[in-house]
C-alpha positions as a Markdown table, in Angstrom:
| # | Residue | x | y | z |
|---|---|---|---|---|
| 1 | Met | 16.8 | 21.4 | 31.6 |
| 2 | Met | 20.5 | 22.1 | 31.3 |
| 3 | Lys | 22.9 | 19.6 | 29.7 |
| 4 | Thr | 25.6 | 17.8 | 31.7 |
| 5 | Ile | 29.2 | 18.6 | 30.9 |
| 6 | Gly | 31.7 | 15.7 | 31.0 |
| 7 | Ile | 35.3 | 16.7 | 31.7 |
| 8 | Ile | 38.1 | 14.4 | 30.7 |
| 9 | Gly | 40.6 | 15.4 | 33.4 |
| 10 | Gly | 43.8 | 14.4 | 35.1 |
| 11 | Met | 46.0 | 16.2 | 32.6 |
| 12 | Gly | 47.1 | 17.5 | 35.1 |
| 13 | Pro | 44.9 | 17.5 | 38.2 |
| 14 | Met | 45.4 | 21.1 | 39.1 |
| 15 | Ala | 44.5 | 22.1 | 35.5 |
| 16 | Thr | 41.4 | 20.0 | 35.7 |
| 17 | Val | 40.3 | 21.9 | 38.8 |
| 18 | Asp | 41.1 | 25.2 | 37.0 |
| 19 | Leu | 38.8 | 24.2 | 34.1 |
| 20 | Met | 35.9 | 23.3 | 36.4 |
| 21 | Lys | 36.3 | 26.5 | 38.3 |
| 22 | Lys | 36.2 | 28.5 | 35.1 |
| 23 | Val | 33.0 | 26.8 | 34.0 |
| 24 | Ile | 31.5 | 27.8 | 37.3 |
| 25 | Leu | 32.8 | 31.4 | 37.0 |
| 26 | Ala | 31.5 | 31.7 | 33.4 |
| 27 | Thr | 28.0 | 30.7 | 34.5 |
| 28 | Asp | 25.6 | 33.6 | 35.2 |
| 29 | Ala | 24.0 | 32.0 | 38.2 |
| 30 | Arg | 22.5 | 33.3 | 41.5 |
| 31 | Glu | 21.8 | 30.0 | 43.1 |
| 32 | Asp | 22.9 | 26.4 | 43.0 |
| 33 | Gln | 20.1 | 25.3 | 40.7 |
| 34 | Glu | 21.2 | 27.7 | 38.0 |
| 35 | His | 24.7 | 26.1 | 37.8 |
| 36 | Ile | 25.6 | 23.4 | 35.3 |
| 37 | Pro | 25.8 | 19.7 | 36.3 |
| 38 | Met | 29.3 | 18.4 | 35.6 |
| 39 | Leu | 31.0 | 15.0 | 35.7 |
| 40 | Val | 34.8 | 14.9 | 36.0 |
| 41 | Asp | 37.0 | 11.9 | 35.3 |
| 42 | Asn | 40.3 | 12.8 | 36.9 |
| 43 | Asn | 42.2 | 10.1 | 35.0 |
| 44 | Thr | 45.8 | 10.4 | 36.1 |
| 45 | Asn | 46.6 | 7.2 | 34.2 |
| 46 | Ile | 46.5 | 9.0 | 30.9 |
| 47 | Pro | 50.1 | 8.9 | 29.5 |
| 48 | Asp | 52.0 | 12.1 | 28.9 |
| 49 | Arg | 50.7 | 13.6 | 25.6 |
| 50 | Thr | 53.9 | 15.5 | 24.7 |
| 51 | Ala | 56.1 | 12.4 | 25.2 |
| 52 | Ala | 53.7 | 10.4 | 22.8 |
| 53 | Ile | 53.8 | 13.1 | 20.2 |
| 54 | Leu | 57.6 | 13.3 | 20.3 |
| 55 | Gly | 57.8 | 9.5 | 20.0 |
| 56 | Lys | 59.1 | 9.0 | 23.5 |
| 57 | Gly | 56.0 | 7.5 | 25.2 |
| 58 | Glu | 52.9 | 5.4 | 24.8 |
| 59 | Ser | 49.7 | 6.7 | 23.2 |
| 60 | Pro | 47.2 | 8.3 | 25.5 |
| 61 | Val | 44.2 | 7.3 | 23.3 |
| 62 | Pro | 43.2 | 4.1 | 25.2 |
| 63 | Glu | 43.0 | 5.9 | 28.5 |
| 64 | Leu | 41.3 | 9.0 | 26.9 |
| 65 | Met | 38.7 | 6.7 | 25.5 |
| 66 | Lys | 38.2 | 5.0 | 28.9 |
| 67 | Ser | 37.5 | 8.4 | 30.4 |
| 68 | Ala | 35.2 | 9.4 | 27.5 |
| 69 | Asn | 33.2 | 6.2 | 27.8 |
| 70 | Arg | 32.9 | 6.4 | 31.6 |
| 71 | Leu | 31.6 | 10.0 | 31.4 |
| 72 | Ala | 29.1 | 9.1 | 28.6 |
| 73 | Ala | 27.9 | 6.1 | 30.6 |
| 74 | Gln | 27.3 | 8.3 | 33.7 |
| 75 | Gly | 25.2 | 10.8 | 31.7 |
| 76 | Ala | 27.4 | 13.4 | 30.1 |
| 77 | Asp | 25.7 | 15.1 | 27.2 |
| 78 | Phe | 29.0 | 16.4 | 25.7 |
| 79 | Leu | 32.7 | 16.3 | 26.5 |
| 80 | Ile | 35.5 | 18.8 | 27.0 |
| 81 | Met | 39.2 | 18.3 | 27.6 |
| 82 | Gly | 41.3 | 20.8 | 29.5 |
| 83 | Cys | 44.6 | 19.5 | 28.0 |
| 84 | Asn | 45.5 | 21.3 | 24.8 |
| 85 | Thr | 48.0 | 18.7 | 23.7 |
| 86 | Ala | 45.4 | 15.9 | 24.1 |
| 87 | His | 43.5 | 17.5 | 21.2 |
| 88 | Tyr | 46.1 | 16.3 | 18.8 |
| 89 | Phe | 44.7 | 12.8 | 19.4 |
| 90 | Leu | 41.0 | 13.9 | 19.0 |
| 91 | Pro | 40.8 | 12.8 | 15.4 |
| 92 | Leu | 41.7 | 9.2 | 16.5 |
| 93 | Met | 38.9 | 9.4 | 19.1 |
| 94 | Met | 36.1 | 11.0 | 17.1 |
| 95 | Pro | 34.8 | 7.8 | 15.3 |
| 96 | Tyr | 34.3 | 6.1 | 18.6 |
| 97 | Leu | 32.9 | 8.8 | 20.9 |
| 98 | Lys | 29.4 | 8.3 | 22.0 |
| 99 | Val | 28.6 | 12.0 | 22.7 |
| 100 | Pro | 29.9 | 15.2 | 21.0 |
| 101 | Val | 33.0 | 17.0 | 22.1 |
| 102 | Ile | 33.8 | 20.7 | 22.0 |
| 103 | Asn | 37.3 | 21.3 | 20.5 |
| 104 | Met | 39.1 | 23.9 | 22.6 |
| 105 | Ile | 41.7 | 24.5 | 19.8 |
| 106 | Glu | 39.2 | 25.4 | 17.2 |
| 107 | Glu | 37.1 | 27.5 | 19.6 |
| 108 | Thr | 40.1 | 29.5 | 20.6 |
| 109 | Ala | 41.1 | 30.1 | 17.0 |
| 110 | Lys | 37.5 | 31.3 | 16.3 |
| 111 | Phe | 37.7 | 33.6 | 19.3 |
| 112 | Cys | 41.0 | 35.2 | 18.0 |
| 113 | Ala | 39.4 | 35.8 | 14.6 |
| 114 | Glu | 36.3 | 37.2 | 16.2 |
| 115 | Gln | 38.5 | 39.7 | 18.1 |
| 116 | Gly | 40.1 | 40.8 | 14.9 |
| 117 | Tyr | 43.6 | 39.7 | 15.8 |
| 118 | Arg | 46.0 | 39.2 | 12.9 |
| 119 | Lys | 49.0 | 37.9 | 14.7 |
| 120 | Val | 49.3 | 36.1 | 18.1 |
| 121 | Gly | 52.0 | 34.5 | 20.1 |
| 122 | Leu | 51.6 | 30.9 | 21.4 |
| 123 | Leu | 52.7 | 29.8 | 24.9 |
| 124 | Ala | 52.4 | 26.0 | 25.0 |
| 125 | Ser | 54.1 | 22.7 | 25.7 |
| 126 | Ala | 56.7 | 21.4 | 23.3 |
| 127 | Gly | 54.2 | 18.7 | 22.3 |
| 128 | Thr | 51.5 | 21.2 | 21.4 |
| 129 | Cys | 54.0 | 23.4 | 19.5 |
| 130 | His | 55.5 | 20.6 | 17.5 |
| 131 | Ala | 52.0 | 19.0 | 16.8 |
| 132 | Gly | 51.0 | 22.2 | 15.0 |
| 133 | Ile | 47.4 | 22.0 | 16.2 |
| 134 | Tyr | 47.1 | 25.7 | 17.0 |
| 135 | Gln | 49.1 | 26.8 | 14.0 |
| 136 | Arg | 46.7 | 24.9 | 11.6 |
| 137 | Ala | 43.5 | 26.1 | 13.4 |
| 138 | Leu | 44.7 | 29.7 | 13.6 |
| 139 | Glu | 45.9 | 29.8 | 10.0 |
| 140 | Arg | 42.5 | 28.5 | 8.8 |
| 141 | Val | 40.9 | 31.6 | 10.2 |
| 142 | Gly | 43.6 | 34.0 | 8.9 |
| 143 | Val | 45.6 | 34.5 | 12.1 |
| 144 | Thr | 49.4 | 34.3 | 12.0 |
| 145 | Val | 51.1 | 32.4 | 14.8 |
| 146 | Val | 54.5 | 33.2 | 16.4 |
| 147 | Gln | 56.0 | 30.8 | 19.0 |
| 148 | Pro | 59.1 | 30.8 | 21.1 |
| 149 | Ala | 62.1 | 28.8 | 19.7 |
| 150 | Gly | 65.2 | 27.2 | 21.1 |
| 151 | Ala | 66.0 | 28.2 | 24.7 |
| 152 | Gln | 62.8 | 30.2 | 25.0 |
| 153 | Glu | 60.7 | 27.2 | 23.9 |
| 154 | Asp | 62.5 | 25.1 | 26.5 |
| 155 | Ala | 61.9 | 27.7 | 29.2 |
| 156 | Val | 58.1 | 27.6 | 28.5 |
| 157 | His | 58.1 | 23.9 | 28.6 |
| 158 | Arg | 60.1 | 23.9 | 31.9 |
| 159 | Met | 57.6 | 26.4 | 33.4 |
| 160 | Ile | 54.8 | 23.9 | 32.7 |
| 161 | Tyr | 56.6 | 20.7 | 33.8 |
| 162 | Asp | 59.1 | 21.9 | 36.4 |
| 163 | Gly | 57.0 | 24.8 | 37.6 |
| 164 | Val | 53.2 | 24.2 | 37.7 |
| 165 | Lys | 53.1 | 20.4 | 37.4 |
| 166 | Ala | 55.9 | 20.0 | 40.0 |
| 167 | Gly | 54.3 | 22.6 | 42.3 |
| 168 | Asn | 57.4 | 24.9 | 42.3 |
| 169 | Pro | 56.4 | 28.5 | 42.9 |
| 170 | Asp | 60.1 | 29.7 | 42.8 |
| 171 | Leu | 61.0 | 28.7 | 39.2 |
| 172 | Asp | 63.1 | 31.3 | 37.3 |
| 173 | Thr | 60.9 | 32.6 | 34.5 |
| 174 | Thr | 63.3 | 35.2 | 33.1 |
| 175 | Asp | 63.5 | 33.4 | 29.7 |
| 176 | Val | 59.7 | 33.2 | 29.5 |
| 177 | Arg | 59.4 | 36.9 | 30.1 |
| 178 | Lys | 62.0 | 37.5 | 27.4 |
| 179 | Ala | 59.9 | 35.3 | 25.0 |
| 180 | Leu | 56.8 | 37.4 | 25.7 |
| 181 | Ala | 58.8 | 40.6 | 25.0 |
| 182 | Asp | 60.3 | 39.3 | 21.8 |
| 183 | Met | 56.9 | 38.1 | 20.5 |
| 184 | Ala | 55.4 | 41.5 | 21.3 |
| 185 | Ala | 58.2 | 43.2 | 19.4 |
| 186 | Asp | 57.5 | 40.9 | 16.5 |
| 187 | Gly | 54.0 | 42.3 | 16.3 |
| 188 | Cys | 51.9 | 39.9 | 18.3 |
| 189 | Glu | 48.7 | 41.6 | 19.5 |
| 190 | Ala | 47.9 | 38.9 | 22.1 |
| 191 | Phe | 49.2 | 35.7 | 23.5 |
| 192 | Val | 47.3 | 32.4 | 23.4 |
| 193 | Leu | 47.8 | 30.4 | 26.6 |
| 194 | Gly | 47.8 | 27.1 | 24.8 |
| 195 | Cys | 48.5 | 24.7 | 27.6 |
| 196 | Thr | 46.2 | 24.2 | 30.5 |
| 197 | Glu | 49.0 | 24.8 | 33.0 |
| 198 | Val | 50.0 | 28.2 | 31.5 |
| 199 | Pro | 47.1 | 30.2 | 32.9 |
| 200 | Val | 48.0 | 28.8 | 36.3 |
| 201 | Ala | 51.6 | 29.8 | 35.6 |
| 202 | Val | 50.5 | 33.3 | 34.7 |
| 203 | Ser | 49.0 | 33.6 | 38.1 |
| 204 | Ile | 51.8 | 31.9 | 40.1 |
| 205 | Tyr | 54.7 | 33.8 | 38.4 |
| 206 | His | 52.8 | 37.1 | 37.8 |
| 207 | Leu | 53.4 | 37.2 | 34.0 |
| 208 | Glu | 52.1 | 40.2 | 32.1 |
| 209 | Gly | 50.6 | 40.5 | 28.7 |
| 210 | Asn | 47.4 | 40.5 | 26.6 |
| 211 | Phe | 46.5 | 36.9 | 27.3 |
| 212 | Ile | 43.9 | 34.8 | 25.7 |
| 213 | Asp | 43.1 | 31.9 | 28.1 |
| 214 | Ala | 42.1 | 28.9 | 25.9 |
| 215 | Thr | 40.7 | 27.2 | 29.0 |
| 216 | Glu | 38.4 | 30.2 | 29.6 |
| 217 | Val | 37.3 | 30.2 | 25.9 |
| 218 | Leu | 36.5 | 26.5 | 26.3 |
| 219 | Ala | 34.6 | 27.1 | 29.6 |
| 220 | Glu | 32.4 | 29.8 | 28.1 |
| 221 | Arg | 31.6 | 27.7 | 25.0 |
| 222 | Ala | 30.7 | 24.8 | 27.3 |
| 223 | Val | 28.4 | 27.0 | 29.4 |
| 224 | Ala | 26.6 | 28.1 | 26.3 |
| 225 | Ala | 26.4 | 24.6 | 24.9 |
| 226 | Ala | 24.9 | 23.4 | 28.2 |
| 227 | Gly | 22.1 | 25.9 | 28.0 |
| 228 | Ala | 23.1 | 28.3 | 30.8 |
| 229 | Arg | 23.7 | 32.1 | 30.6 |
| 230 | Val | 27.3 | 33.0 | 30.0 |
| 231 | Leu | 29.1 | 35.5 | 32.2 |
| 232 | Ser | 32.1 | 36.4 | 30.1 |
| 233 | His | 35.5 | 37.2 | 31.6 |
| 234 | Leu | 37.3 | 37.1 | 28.2 |
| 235 | Pro | 39.0 | 40.2 | 26.9 |
| 236 | Ser | 37.1 | 42.1 | 24.2 |
| 237 | Arg | 38.1 | 44.7 | 21.7 |
| 238 | Thr | 35.7 | 47.6 | 21.3 |
| 239 | Ser | 37.3 | 48.7 | 18.0 |
| 240 | Val | 39.3 | 46.7 | 15.6 |
| 241 | Ser | 41.3 | 48.0 | 12.7 |
| 242 | His | 41.4 | 45.7 | 9.6 |
């Protein structure tokens, strides 16, 4: 019997659908009954995580806990969150969670280390960048992190908020492309898509690079934890130089 996945969603709604889709695509199934049962709480009342981290908005923890409790009460065996920035608040939630949670940030850092990457670029919201959650997780496994600064950081943030969240397919992403080129020139071997909207942005704006989709990493770890067969779509390195 497979376990039931509980998804704390609504951060944002399109990113929640993207996570659910990636769980389905990562499941090696040939019929309905081989797929994983999922419960989704699309809680759009959760306050903006970046605003809270930057001291400009209310804490999302109460609403995050409401979602977690609803999902546990409905039968979720473990929880996942598609929002990278929300993981900053996970330590405040952990003592009160009724079921386990898979930490997307830690799992993505492990994946980078498993692939043998020494230096990666980070594409994420301003909240995630300033919170340092990816930097700490990656440094713990020996991976150096580079992230856009100044106008380029603002451009990535705009792509997330004014682009994907706003449903704007015509956003100018010139500065984002320049950020990718600059990080590659600085020796980054891959780019961590460290915001749930960024993989969506890569598709919408046709960005190019060796991308590590944190949402996909999370989806594959969740499929394995649920007890299903994993059909991996993640990049792999056949030879790694140390």
